[in-house]
N, C-alpha and C positions, 0 to 999 in steps of 0.2 A: 504494500500500500504506500503510495507516495504521500508526501506531506499534505496537510490541510492548510490552505492559505489563510492569512488574516482576511477578515471580511469587512467590506464597506457596507454598512447597514442600509437597507432600503425602507426601514420602518420610519415613516413620517406621518404622525397623527395630525388631524386637523387642529386649527388653532384652539378650539374649545377643549381639547384634550391634551394640551401641552403643559398644564400645571402638574408638577410632580406629585402633589398630594391628591389631586383628582385621580391621577393614574394609580396611586397606591391604594386609595380607599374604595373606589368603585368596584374593583374585582371581588372584594370581600363581602359585598352587600347581598349577593344572590347568585345562584347558579343557573339562572335563566331556564329552569325546567330540566336541566341535565341531571338525571338521577340514575347513574349506572347501578346495576344489580350486583352487589358484592357477595362473595361467599367467604365467611370469616373462618380463619384457622388460628388456633392458639399454638404458638411455637414455644416449647419449653427450652430454657437455656441451661447450660452446664452449671451456672452459679446458683440455680434454684429460682431464678426469675423467669419472666415470660415476655413475649412480644405478641401482639395481635396483628395478624396479617389479613388484608382484605383483597380477595382475588376477583378478577373478571376473566372468565375463561370461556372462549368460544372455539377452542381447539386450534388456535393459530400456532404456528411453529415458533415464532419469536415472542419474547417477553420483555416488557418495559417494567422496571422496578422503580417506583416513585418514592422519593424521600421528601417530606414536608418541611416547612419552616418552623421556627421557634414557637412552641406551644400549639403547633398545628396538628392536624390529624387527617386521616383519609377522607373524612366527610366534610372538610372545609370546602367552601364554594370553588375556590381556585383549583383545588386538587380534584374535585369532582369533574370540573370542566376538562382538566388535563387528562384524566383517566378516560372520559368519554371521547376525547379527540383521538387518543391512541386506539381505543376500541374501534372507532369508525375508520381508522387507517389500517386495520388489519393486524393488530397486536393483541395478545393477551396482556393483562395488567396485574401487577402485584403492588398495591399501595399499602405500605406498612406503617404502623403506629409506633412511635418511640415509647420507651418504658413510661408508663403512667399517663399516656396521652390517648388511650382508646376508650376512656370513660370509666376506667377502673384503676385504682392505685396499684402500682407494682409492689412486689413483695419485699424488696430490699430497701435499706436506707438510701442507697445510691439511686440515681434517676438516669437521665440521659444528658448528653452534652454534645457540643459541636464537633468533637473529635472522636466519638465513640465508635470507631470503625470495626470493633469486634462485633457489635450488634449488626452492622451492615453485612459483615462477612457471614454471620449466621443466616441472614435473610437470603443472601446470594446462594448459599448452599442449598436452599429449598428449590432453586430453579433446576436442579439436576444438571444435565449437559446441554439444555436447549440454548439457542442464541439469545443473548441478553444485552439490553441497553440500560444503563443507569441514568436516572434523571433526578437531580436535586434542586430544590427550591430554597433560596435563602440559606439558612444554616445547613439545610440538606445538601445544597450545592457545595459548601465547604467540606461536608462529610464525604461526599462522592469524590471530590478532587483529592482530598487527603488519602482516602482509601486507594485510589488508583495510583498515586504517586509514591506512597511509602513502601510499597512492595508490589511485585508483579501480580496482577489479578489473575483469576482463573482464565483459561483459554477461551471459554464461552462468553466472556465479557468483551463485546466487539466494538462498543462505542458508548459515549456518555454525553450528557448535557448538564451544565450548571447554570442556573438562572438566578440573577441578583445575589451572587454568592459573596458573603463578607469574608474574603480570604485573609484579611488582616483583622483579627477579632478585636484587638485593642483599640484600633482607630474607630471601628464601628460602635463598640461599647461607649466610647467617649462621645461620638457623634450623637448617639441616642441620649446620653446623659446631659449633654451641654447645649445642643442646638434647641433654641426656643421652639422652632417649628416641629420638633419631634416629640414634644411633651405628650401629645395625645397618644402616640404609640407607646412611649415609655410607661405611662401610667397603666395602660391596658396590660402590657406584658408583665410588668412587675407585680401588678395585682394578681394576675393569673398564677405566676410562679410562687408568690407568697401564699396564696390560698392552698396550693399543693403542699407547701412546707407545713402549714398548719394542720392540714388533713393527715399528713403522714406522721406528724408529731403526736396527734391524737391517737392514731392507730398503733404507734410504736412508743408507748410511754417510756420516758427516760433515755431514749436513744437520739433524740433530736432536740436541741435547745432552740427556744424561740427568742432568746435574749437578743435584742437589737433588731428584730424583724419589724416591729412597729416603728414607723417613721423612716424605714429604709426606702429610698426613692430612686436609686440608680443601679445600673448594672455593675459598676465597679465595686460597690459595696456588696451587692447580692452575690456576685461571683466570688468575691473574697471571703464572704461569710458562709456561703452555702455550696455553690457549685464546686469550688476548688477542694475544700476539705472532704466533701462527700465522695469525690472521685480520685482522691490521692494526689492532688496538686498542692504545692506549697502556698499558693495564693492566687489571686486573679491574674497577676502578671505572668506567673508560671503557667497557668492554664492557657491563657491567650497565646503565649509564645509557643508552647508545645503543640497546640491544636490548630493553629492557623495554617490553612492549606497552601498559602503562597510559597512556602519553603519546599513544598513537595511537587510543585508543578513540573520541574525539570524531569521527574521520573515517570510522567504519564506516557504510556506507550500505545494508547488506543485513540482513535479520532474523537475529539472532545469539543463540543460547542460551549464556549464561555460567553454567556449573554448577560450583559449588565448595562443599564442606562446611565448615561453620564449625569443625569439629574436625580438619581436615586438618593432620597433623603437620608438613607441609612449608611451609604458608602462614602468613603473619602478616597482621594487619589491612591492611597496605599492598596486599595482593593481592585485596582485596574492594572494588572500585571503585564503591561505592554512589552517590556523587555523579555520576560519569561516566555510569553507567547511567540515573540519573534525568534527566540532561540530554540523552541520546541515545535517542530513542524506538525505535530499531532494536535496542537491547540488552535482552534479557530476562534479568535476573540472578536466579538461583535459588540460595539458600544455605541448605540444610537444616542442622539442628543436628548431624546425624551423617552419616557416609559415608566418612570417612577420605580418603586420597589414591587416586583412581581406584577406589574401592570401590563404595559404593552398593548393598550387598547387603541384601536382606530375606529373609523366610522363603520367598519364592517364587523367589529367585535374583538374577540380575544385572540391576538395574533400569536401568542405562545402555542396555541392549539394547532396551528398549521406549521409554524416555523420549526418547532422542536421535532415532531414526528417526521417532518420532511427531511431535515438534516440527518437524523438517525437512520432513516430508511435507506440512505445511500450506502450504509456500511453494515446493516443488519438485514440479511435477506429474509 
């Protein structure tokens, strides 16, 4: 396979869809009647925990494995649309839920995080030997890129796509914490994460401290207080440094679409790895001027639904 070129994006939304917050918020408001029929499977993990996997199976040879964003799940509006687009394009779909994100608390103190590639590896193993494309949205994109770059993937992983991926976790956390325009997203995400900590503390008395949770309003403090110690990191900076996918991009060996909008309110220049993409012919980096975070809406609708399956179909028969 020859190298995948850098891409000049053709995505140009009309003027009324060029605001980054409009692009970011509209896709989460509804799935426009797209309701794929999933079959749920519970995957038991070696550490005693579990993952809930949602399948759409019509007997297609190729499989798309979808990884959601922070605090997302397979039933989110954007994930439903993406799953429906793949199904309509001749793919079976496996849309999996991170630990604690399927509607039921996971069993362990630990949860999920942006670099937990061991869980993605367990999901990939469920594909057997069929041809697979990996698709990650937001932190799911960081997860996919880290997984592909930190070690050679199984031979049946033929291509991938990362959409709005925060490949420099530190700069994204600080952008969410400090940019005034991001406060609506920050409040929602921290509230969701904090509620899970409280629920888990209630379910596991004496194992999780709630000291400092009240009044905690930013990712730097949350990751330092909870994400890092729950998952064996020394602190937020150690977690961000070890789990950011940018350092692993040179190791990617399958054709990979890296799609992020330059106006993404969550991303800073550190999450646009132009030099790494130029040095690795397997990475096709597409950075349109507009699109927000996981938006990419134009007058005809949700462009990710055609752009991503179209790219991956070139490499996964």
